[in-house]
C-alpha positions in Angstrom: 5.6 57.6 65.9 8.6 55.2 65.8 11.7 56.5 64.1 13.7 54.3 61.7 16.7 52.7 63.2 20.0 54.2 62.3 23.7 53.6 62.7 26.4 56.3 62.4 30.0 56.1 61.1 32.4 58.6 62.6 35.5 58.5 60.3 38.9 60.0 60.0 39.3 63.4 61.6 35.6 64.0 62.0 34.8 65.1 65.6 32.9 62.4 67.5 31.0 65.1 69.5 29.5 66.4 66.3 28.3 62.9 65.4 27.0 62.3 68.9 25.0 65.6 68.9 23.8 65.4 65.3 22.5 61.8 65.5 21.4 61.2 69.2 19.1 58.3 68.3 21.9 56.2 66.8 21.7 52.6 67.9 25.5 52.0 67.3 28.4 54.3 66.4 31.1 52.7 64.2 34.5 54.5 64.0 38.0 53.9 62.7 39.4 55.8 65.7 40.2 54.1 69.0 40.1 57.5 70.7 36.6 58.2 69.3 35.4 54.7 70.3 36.6 55.3 73.9 35.1 58.8 74.0 31.7 57.7 72.6 31.6 54.8 75.1 32.3 57.2 78.0 29.5 59.4 76.7 27.1 56.5 77.3 26.5 55.3 73.7 27.2 52.0 72.0 30.4 52.4 70.0 32.6 49.9 68.2 36.0 50.2 66.5 35.4 49.3 62.9 38.1 46.6 62.8 37.5 45.1 66.2 36.8 41.4 66.6 36.5 40.9 62.8 38.7 37.8 62.4 36.1 35.8 60.6 35.2 38.6 58.2 38.9 39.3 57.7 39.5 35.7 56.8 36.6 35.7 54.3 37.9 38.9 52.8 41.5 37.6 52.6 40.4 34.4 50.9 38.2 36.3 48.4 40.9 38.9 47.7 43.7 36.3 47.1 41.3 34.4 44.8 40.7 37.6 42.9 44.4 38.3 42.6 45.2 34.8 41.3 42.4 34.9 38.7 43.0 38.4 37.5 45.4 37.4 34.6 42.9 35.0 33.0 40.0 37.5 33.5 42.1 40.3 32.0 43.0 38.3 28.9 39.4 37.4 28.4 38.2 41.0 28.7 38.2 43.7 26.0 40.3 46.0 28.1 43.7 47.2 27.0 44.9 46.2 30.4 45.1 42.7 29.0 48.3 43.8 27.2 50.2 43.5 30.5 49.6 39.7 30.5 50.9 38.9 27.0 52.8 35.7 27.2 55.9 37.2 25.4 55.9 40.5 27.4 57.8 41.2 30.5 55.5 40.1 33.4 55.2 43.7 34.7 52.0 43.0 36.7 53.7 40.1 38.5 56.6 42.4 39.4 54.4 45.0 41.2 51.1 43.4 42.2 51.9 43.0 45.9 52.6 46.7 46.4 49.2 47.6 45.0 47.6 44.8 47.0 49.0 45.6 50.5 49.3 49.4 50.5 47.0 51.9 52.3 44.0 52.4 50.1 45.0 49.5 47.9 43.3 46.4 46.7 43.0 44.3 49.9 42.1 47.2 52.1 39.3 48.2 49.7 38.0 44.6 49.6 38.2 44.3 53.4 36.1 47.5 53.8 33.4 46.1 51.5 33.2 42.8 53.5 33.2 44.6 56.9 30.5 47.0 55.8 28.4 44.3 54.2 28.5 42.4 57.5 27.5 45.6 59.5 24.6 46.2 57.1 23.5 42.6 57.6 23.6 43.2 61.3 21.4 46.3 61.0 18.8 45.5 58.3 16.9 48.5 57.1 18.9 51.0 59.2 19.7 54.4 57.8 23.4 54.8 57.6 24.6 58.2 58.8 28.2 59.2 57.9 30.2 61.9 59.5 33.5 62.0 57.7 36.0 64.0 55.6 35.1 63.9 51.9 37.0 61.1 50.1 37.4 58.9 53.2 38.0 55.3 52.1 35.3 53.8 54.3 32.8 56.4 53.2 33.6 55.5 49.6 33.0 51.9 50.4 29.7 52.6 52.0 28.5 54.2 48.8 29.1 50.9 47.0 26.7 48.9 49.2 23.5 48.0 47.4 20.2 49.4 48.8 22.0 51.3 51.6 20.2 54.5 52.7 23.0 56.9 53.3 22.8 60.2 55.1 26.3 61.9 54.8 27.6 64.9 56.7 30.9 65.9 55.2 33.7 67.6 57.2 36.9 68.9 55.7 38.8 66.8 53.2 41.2 64.4 54.9 44.9 64.6 54.6 47.3 61.7 55.1 49.6 61.7 58.1 52.7 59.6 58.6 55.7 60.9 60.4 58.4 60.0 58.0 61.6 61.8 57.1 61.6 63.2 53.5 64.4 64.7 51.3 64.3 68.3 50.5 64.5 69.6 47.0 68.3 70.1 46.9 68.9 66.9 48.8 66.9 65.1 46.2 68.9 66.7 43.3 72.2 65.8 45.1 71.0 62.2 45.5 70.4 61.9 41.8 73.8 63.3 41.0 75.5 61.0 43.4 73.5 58.0 42.1 74.0 58.5 38.4 77.5 59.9 38.3 79.7 59.9 41.4 78.8 56.5 42.8 78.9 55.0 39.3 82.5 56.5 38.9 83.6 55.1 42.2 82.4 51.6 41.2 84.4 51.9 38.0 87.5 52.9 39.9 87.0 49.9 42.3 86.5 47.5 39.4 89.7 48.7 37.7 91.8 47.5 40.6 90.0 44.3 41.3 91.2 40.9 40.3 88.1 39.4 38.8 87.8 35.7 37.8 86.8 35.4 34.2 86.2 31.7 34.0 83.6 31.1 36.6 80.5 32.6 38.0 80.2 34.4 41.3 78.0 34.6 44.4 76.2 37.9 45.0 74.5 39.4 48.0 71.6 41.8 47.5 71.1 44.4 50.3 68.7 47.2 51.1 71.2 49.2 53.2 69.9 52.8 53.9 68.0 52.5 57.2 69.0 48.8 57.4 72.7 49.6 57.5 74.7 48.0 60.3 78.5 47.7 60.8 79.8 44.2 61.5 83.2 42.8 62.2 84.4 40.0 59.9 86.4 37.0 60.9 89.5 38.8 59.7 88.9 41.5 62.2 87.9 44.1 59.6 84.7 46.1 59.8 82.2 46.0 56.9 78.7 47.3 56.3 75.7 45.2 55.5 72.0 44.9 56.2 70.9 44.0 59.7 69.2 41.0 58.1 72.6 39.4 57.3 73.8 39.3 60.9 76.3 36.4 61.2 75.6 35.4 57.6 77.8 37.8 55.7 80.8 37.3 58.0 80.7 33.6 57.1 80.3 34.4 53.4 83.3 36.8 53.4 85.4 34.1 54.9 84.3 31.3 52.6 83.6 33.2 49.3 86.1 36.1 49.2 85.2 36.9 45.5 81.5 37.5 46.2 80.0 40.8 45.2 77.4 42.8 47.1 74.9 45.4 45.7 72.8 47.7 47.7 69.6 49.5 46.7 70.2 52.5 49.0 73.5 54.2 50.1 75.0 52.8 53.3 74.1 55.0 56.3 76.3 56.0 59.2 76.1 58.2 62.2 77.0 61.9 62.0 76.1 64.8 59.7 75.3 64.7 56.0 78.9 65.1 54.9 80.2 62.4 57.2 77.4 60.0 56.0 78.2 60.7 52.4 81.9 60.2 52.8 81.2 56.9 54.7 79.1 55.7 51.8 81.8 56.6 49.2 84.5 54.9 51.3 82.3 51.7 51.5 82.1 51.7 47.7 85.8 52.3 47.1 86.8 49.5 49.6 84.5 47.0 47.8 82.0 46.7 50.7 79.1 47.1 48.3 78.1 48.4 44.9 75.1 50.7 44.4 72.2 49.0 42.5 71.7 52.0 40.3 75.4 52.0 39.3 74.3 49.4 36.8 71.8 51.8 35.2 72.7 54.0 32.3 71.5 57.5 31.5 69.5 56.0 28.7 67.7 53.7 31.2 66.7 56.8 33.3 65.4 58.5 30.2 63.5 55.3 29.3 61.8 55.1 32.7 60.6 58.7 32.3 59.2 57.9 28.9 57.7 54.6 30.3 56.1 56.4 33.2 54.5 58.9 30.8 53.4 56.1 28.5 51.8 54.1 31.3 50.0 57.2 32.6 48.5 57.7 29.1 47.6 54.0 29.0 46.0 54.1 32.4 43.9 57.2 31.3 42.6 55.0 28.5 41.9 52.0 30.7 40.2 54.3 33.2 37.5 55.0 30.6 36.9 51.4 29.8 33.9 49.7 31.4 35.7 46.4 30.9 38.6 47.6 33.0 36.3 48.7 35.8 34.5 45.4 35.8 37.8 43.6 36.5 37.7 45.2 40.0 34.6 43.6 41.4 34.2 40.8 43.9 31.0 38.9 44.9 28.9 41.5 43.1 30.6 44.4 44.8 32.5 46.9 42.8 35.7 48.2 44.4 37.2 50.2 41.4 35.9 53.5 42.9 37.8 52.6 46.1 41.1 51.7 44.6 41.1 54.1 41.6 43.1 56.8 43.3 45.9 54.4 44.3 46.0 52.8 40.8 46.1 56.2 39.1 49.0 57.4 41.4 51.1 54.3 41.7 50.4 51.8 38.8 52.2 53.8 36.0 55.3 54.4 38.2 55.4 50.8 39.5 55.1 49.4 35.9 57.9 51.7 34.7 60.0 50.8 37.7 59.5 47.1 37.0 61.0 47.7 33.5 64.0 49.6 35.0 64.7 47.1 37.8 64.5 44.2 35.3 67.1 46.0 33.1 69.4 46.7 36.0 69.1 43.1 37.3 70.0 41.7 33.9 73.0 44.0 33.5 74.2 43.2 37.1 74.0 39.5 36.5 75.7 39.7 33.1 78.4 42.2 33.9 79.5 40.6 37.2 79.0 37.1 36.0 76.7 36.2 38.8 75.6 32.6 39.1 73.7 32.9 42.4 72.2 35.7 44.4 71.4 35.6 48.1 68.6 38.0 49.0 66.2 38.9 51.8 64.2 40.7 49.2 63.7 37.4 47.2 59.9 37.6 47.2 59.6 41.4 46.5 59.4 43.1 43.2 63.1 43.4 43.1 63.6 39.8 44.0 61.3 38.8 41.1 63.4 40.9 38.8 66.6 39.2 40.0 65.0 35.8 39.7 63.9 36.5 36.1 67.4 37.7 35.2 69.2 34.8 36.9 66.9 32.1 35.4 67.6 33.5 31.9 71.3 32.8 32.3 71.0 29.5 34.2 71.6 31.1 37.6 69.8 30.7 40.9 68.1 33.0 43.5 68.3 31.9 47.1 66.1 33.7 49.6 66.7 34.4 53.3 63.9 35.2 55.7 64.3 38.8 57.0 61.1 39.4 59.0 57.9 37.9 60.4 55.8 36.0 57.8 52.2 36.2 58.9 49.7 33.4 58.7 47.2 35.8 57.2 48.9 35.8 53.7 47.6 39.2 52.7 50.4 41.0 54.5 53.0 39.0 52.5 51.3 38.8 49.2 54.6 38.6 47.4 54.8 35.0 48.8 51.5 34.1 47.4 52.5 31.8 44.5 49.0 31.5 42.8 49.1 35.2 42.2 52.2 34.7 40.0 50.3 32.1 38.0 52.8 29.6 39.3 55.5 31.3 37.2 58.6 29.6 38.6 60.8 32.1 36.8 59.9 34.7 39.4 60.4 32.8 42.6 63.5 31.8 44.5 65.0 28.4 43.8 65.5 28.0 47.6 64.3 29.9 50.6 65.8 29.6 54.1 63.5 30.2 57.0 64.1 30.8 60.7 62.1 27.8 62.1 59.6 25.0 61.3 56.7 27.3 62.0 57.6 29.5 59.1 58.2 26.6 56.8 54.7 25.3 57.6 53.3 28.8 56.9 54.9 29.0 53.5 53.7 25.5 52.6 50.2 26.9 53.2 51.1 29.8 50.9 51.5 27.0 48.2 55.3 27.2 48.0 56.9 23.9 46.9 58.4 21.9 49.9 61.6 21.2 48.0 62.4 24.9 47.8 62.1 25.4 51.6 64.9 24.9 54.2 65.0 25.6 57.9 68.2 27.6 58.4 67.7 28.9 62.0 67.4 32.4 63.4 70.5 34.4 62.4 70.3 36.9 65.2 72.3 36.9 68.4 70.8 34.8 71.2 72.7 36.9 73.7 72.4 40.6 74.1 75.4 42.9 75.2 75.9 43.2 78.9 75.0 46.6 80.3 76.8 48.2 83.3 75.1 49.4 86.4 71.5 49.2 87.7 68.9 50.4 85.3 65.4 51.6 86.1 62.3 49.5 85.3 62.1 50.3 81.6 59.3 49.4 79.2 60.6 49.6 75.6 58.2 50.2 72.7 59.5 50.3 69.2 57.5 52.2 66.5 57.1 50.6 63.1 56.3 51.6 59.5 53.4 49.2 59.1 50.9 51.9 58.4 52.7 52.5 55.1 52.0 49.0 53.7 49.6 47.3 56.0 47.3 49.8 57.7 44.9 47.1 58.9 47.9 45.7 60.8 48.7 48.9 62.7 47.4 52.3 61.8 49.0 55.6 62.8 46.0 56.4 65.0 46.2 53.0 66.6 49.9 53.4 67.4 49.2 56.8 68.9 46.4 55.4 71.1 48.6 52.4 72.1 51.5 54.7 73.1 49.3 56.9 75.2 47.6 53.9 76.9 51.0 52.5 77.8 52.2 55.8 79.2 49.1 56.1 81.3 49.2 52.5 82.6 52.8 52.0 83.6 53.6 50.0 86.8 54.8 52.1 89.7 58.3 53.3 89.2 58.5 52.3 85.6 59.4 54.5 82.6 58.4 54.1 79.0 61.1 54.4 76.3 59.8 54.9 72.8 62.4 54.1 70.2 61.3 55.8 66.9 61.8 53.9 63.7 64.9 55.2 61.8 62.5 56.6 59.1 60.3 58.4 61.7 60.8 61.8 63.2 61.2 61.5 67.0 59.8 64.9 67.6 56.4 63.8 66.3 56.2 61.2 69.0 57.4 63.7 71.6 54.4 65.8 70.7 52.0 62.8 70.9 53.3 62.0 74.4 53.7 65.6 75.6 52.7 66.1 79.2 52.9 62.4 80.2 55.4 61.6 83.0 58.1 59.0 82.8 58.2 58.9 79.0 61.3 59.3 76.8 61.6 59.2 73.0 64.9 58.2 71.3 65.8 58.0 67.6 66.2 54.6 66.1 68.8 56.1 63.7 71.1 57.2 66.6 70.7 54.3 69.2 71.9 50.7 69.1 68.9 48.3 69.1 70.7 45.5 70.9 71.8 47.8 73.7 68.3 49.1 74.1 66.9 45.6 74.3 69.5 44.6 76.9 68.5 47.6 79.1 64.8 47.0 78.8 62.8 45.2 81.5 59.9 44.4 79.1 59.7 44.8 75.3 56.2 45.7 74.0 54.9 45.5 70.5 52.2 44.3 68.1 54.0 42.8 65.1 57.7 43.3 64.9 60.7 41.0 64.4 62.2 42.6 67.4 59.6 40.7 69.6 61.0 37.4 68.3 64.6 38.6 68.8 63.9 39.7 72.3 62.1 36.5 73.3 64.9 34.4 71.8 67.3 36.4 73.9 65.4 35.5 77.1 63.8 39.0 77.5 60.3 39.6 78.8 57.9 40.3 75.9 54.3 41.5 75.8 52.2 41.4 72.7 49.7 44.3 72.6 46.7 44.7 70.4 44.2 47.2 71.8 42.4 47.4 68.5 41.1 43.8 68.6 42.3 43.2 65.0 43.7 39.8 63.9 46.9 38.9 65.6 49.5 38.8 62.8 52.5 37.2 64.4 51.0 33.8 65.4 52.9 34.2 68.7 49.7 34.5 70.9 48.7 31.0 69.9 52.3 29.5 69.7 53.6 26.7 71.9 53.8 28.2 74.4 52.1 31.5 73.6 53.7 34.9 74.4 51.8 37.1 76.9 49.1 39.0 75.1 47.0 42.1 76.2 44.0 43.4 74.3 42.4 45.7 76.9 43.6 49.0 78.2 42.6 48.2 81.8 44.8 45.1 81.8 48.0 46.8 80.7 49.3 47.6 84.2 48.5 44.1 85.5 50.1 42.3 82.6 53.3 44.4 82.8 53.5 43.9 86.5 53.0 40.2 86.2 55.9 40.0 83.8 58.1 42.1 86.0 57.4 39.9 89.0 58.6 36.8 87.2 62.3 36.1 86.7 63.6 36.8 83.2 64.5 33.2 82.5 63.3 33.3 78.9 60.7 31.3 77.1 60.7 27.6 76.7 62.8 25.9 74.1 59.5 24.8 72.4 58.8 28.4 71.4 62.3 29.0 70.1 62.4 25.7 68.3 59.1 26.5 66.5 60.0 30.0 65.3 63.8 30.5 65.6 65.6 27.2 65.6 69.3 27.4 66.5 71.3 30.6 66.9 73.0 33.1 64.6 76.3 31.2 64.3 74.6 27.9 63.5 72.2 29.5 61.0 75.1 31.1 59.1 77.1 27.9 59.1 74.1 25.9 57.8 73.5 28.4 55.0 77.2 28.5 54.0 77.3 24.6 54.0 74.4 24.6 51.6 76.2 27.1 49.3 79.4 25.0 49.3 77.4 21.8 48.7 76.2 23.3 45.4 79.3 25.0 43.9 78.8 27.4 40.9 
């Protein structure tokens, strides 16, 4: 008697051995773990990583998801759901201020739609097969499988899954101190600074918006004085300080410095008193903070009502597939807070623009929710928002949904008046995003084309930099994929080489030390305590999947290797650039690719690559931007 064909999904923390033993007649195992895929393959079964070689399906899902996002306002207004109130013409466009966060985040809108498209394709490849599931209860892919029509599911649940992401977090008392500092101390320091400033009253000013926090870097101005800024404004702010001495800078997070907690706090206060920046929340009042608490409570109550409305559920469907059950947890947790934060940031932006008499803001965050709040405030007073590229803009669109103009209903109040990109390749990318050509300008790459010289001979060093992509784009790089990649690199180093892992400033280095424990020739350093430029200069090869550092290294004539062991879409565009960067997708090719790079002289990449992605250098980029600012005086 023939048994019915079956496929088995091994998901999350579920043990692959249990799935292998429970369902021995499985024709194909699908898993979201690269480690499980490798183990099942070694066990002699057919196994496939769920996201491997899915470019065509990914593109279909991206196109459908972006179309869904762009059409949502009209569909919401036509529905009977109370959710339609967010799209009233006279109301603050709160959905437009926060949609990209819900779209990109882990468990969010796009990931849910992507899972439905991937699983539908798998079901089509295995018609009539029983679908076995070995997974923790509540796993996102398991929830998506339950939405497939006519699927015969046979689940085996393990323990409930818990999220893992090695990030630093504040303790309770540190959080209370942060609130006290934000609402009272920093606000008082700004008032003291303003009292001694000579402020022009007859003309508008230029402003710079910064993230600071983990992005803090100390620069030296043309007057020889140090100042703090975001790493994004390398070269740029030094030129602005020289040409526009009355400009004002605000920062979302306190400036960071090396040393203990007391030293870092004193450094931030000194930066405020010396006029290096003004905290963003210094423009908030206590009444605003009480208002956000009430708004969050109100939006929670409103969401509870929407959650019971069939019309609201129906908005979250695509190609006859419902994805509300997949995204509900994220909406319930984040949507009320994001909507309330949208109101708060809009209030702060309006007060900042009015109080400081701002006529133009320069911001890397110009296409984020904060950038849209600034754009709205500036355009109400006749001002302008100018954006500056701060990171890689991917061709796939879904990782940069804030740039996707149709999702904003072409509301030009919410987008920058001008946006300066690093090279023609990024200008062409944003034209495909539907941004108007007249708003785009090629500035050049405002990072140093030359790294600092390092003394003495250094060993053959392979540098890998961890990233925080799993927080916002898990389909770009998951925590599990990064762990698998690091172990594979450590196990396939060329003879005599060492692997240096530089942990992201928000990550805990000890977590990576545990991941790589027992592997020889591996070191982990903290990104918060080491200088990136120096580490790049000392490295023999820089390895990564999707990081701006790869572009910075290539532009500085360093050997670069793109790595993508998951077989997911290549998000930088560099593997198909002119010429392409070296690219490895198989574990058994790592040693050969690294050795091939080491055997070649580090003469850098051709000018064609730099001209496409990072035209010019830091100094010329800054001069071009300042010339444009001077050409349009306030």
